[in-house]
Residue, then its C-alpha position, 0 to 999 in steps of 0.5 A: m607633841q602637843d595636841e597630836k596623837w602619838d602612835n607607839g606601835p612601831w617602837n613597841g613592835y621593835y621591843d617585841s621583836i628583840a624579845s622573841t625567842s624565835n630570833v636566829a643568828t646570822p648564818g655562821a656567826v655562832e660557829f665563827m665566834n666559837y672558833a675564836a673562843d676555842n682558839g683563845v679569843e675573848t669576845f665582847y659584844i658592843t651593841n646600841r641596844e638600850h641599857d634596860q635591854l642588857d639582860l635580854s641581850v645576854a639571854q639571847l646570846q646564850r640561847l643562840g650559843f655565842p661564847n662570853a655571853d654575860k654582862e661583862h662581855v655585852q656592852v649596851c648603851n649607857e643610861s644616857g642612851s648615846s650610840d657613840k661606841t668610843e667609851r665602850r671600846e676604850n673600856i675594853l682596851k684598858d684590859y685587852e688587846v683587840v685583834m679584830y672588830l666586826g660590824d655591820n656599820i662603818g660607825d662600829f669601828t670609829e666615831d670618825f665615820s659619823r653618819e652626819l658626814g654623808t656617804v661620799k665623805r665617809t667613803e673618802l675617809a674610809s680610803d684615808p691612809k690612817y684607816k686603809d690598811l685596817w679594812g679586811d684585816k682588823w676591821i671586818v664589815l658584815p652585811n646586815a640585810t635585817y634592818g639595813n640602816y645603811v640605806d639612810s646614809v644615801w640621803n645623809n640620814k635626813k628624816d623628813l624626806t618623802e619616799a619619792e625624794k628617797v627614791q630620787a637620792i638612790k637613783e642619783i647615787l646609782n648614776 
């Protein structure tokens, strides 16, 4: 960004918000995870938080009362920062049988649902017989109104659209 002023404010705000001790769990999440733990389920947390946020993430989960909140069970991005969760899922599968995946994004279940596919193709793929029987049984999608990155899929994750173009894309989907 030669000869341009960079405003790091929004990014710093993100870091400040995740470091806050005022964060609360999604209603029912702690209870559900503790119910699972009480019934012999070992929980792993696969997140796209950055590598240097591991200690913070563990501390937040512990403060909120989640089970298995330790460095073994919290899987953040590797040092390269890749958001692809495949390697982290495969590492868990080496030693554990996964009975269920919970996520707020279709990409939490498999990288086959790449954001670059766009909404229509991702929806078609979700209906594919290869995945159809996993929904609601082994794959559970939880709504997340906190940051709503699902909205970006409406405009195929294009970063250079104006607000008017985004509104138009939403209107087109709704028609």
